[in-house]
One Martini backbone bead per residue (centre of mass of N, CA, C, O) as a GRO file, in nm:
protein
   29
    1MET     BB    1   0.057   0.067   0.015
    2ALA     BB    2   0.268   0.262  -0.171
    3ARG     BB    3   0.096   0.513  -0.245
    4PRO     BB    4   0.055   0.810  -0.373
    5LEU     BB    5  -0.118   1.100  -0.312
    6VAL     BB    6  -0.079   1.136  -0.618
    7SER     BB    7  -0.342   1.014  -0.816
    8PRO     BB    8  -0.523   0.964  -1.085
    9ARG     BB    9  -0.790   0.984  -0.903
   10GLY     BB   10  -0.677   1.143  -0.659
   11PRO     BB   11  -0.616   1.243  -0.346
   12VAL     BB   12  -0.883   1.180  -0.213
   13ALA     BB   13  -0.895   0.883  -0.258
   14ASP     BB   14  -0.654   0.814  -0.076
   15VAL     BB   15  -0.737   0.949   0.180
   16GLY     BB   16  -0.997   0.787   0.209
   17ALA     BB   17  -0.851   0.513   0.247
   18LEU     BB   18  -0.690   0.601   0.500
   19GLU     BB   19  -0.940   0.690   0.661
   20ALA     BB   20  -1.086   0.416   0.678
   21GLN     BB   21  -0.826   0.300   0.854
   22GLY     BB   22  -0.673   0.530   1.030
   23ALA     BB   23  -0.384   0.604   0.932
   24ASP     BB   24  -0.398   0.917   0.918
   25GLY     BB   25  -0.598   1.048   1.159
   26SER     BB   26  -0.826   1.258   1.003
   27ARG     BB   27  -1.113   1.177   1.126
   28ALA     BB   28  -1.163   1.417   1.326
   29ARG     BB   29  -1.266   1.620   1.101
   0.00000   0.00000   0.00000
């Protein structure tokens, strides 16, 4: 899961994936 933040689908897509797992920890927002 070492995909870049800037993906062809858009940064939000990757951030959403990380957010779903809580790996990013920005779910508190």
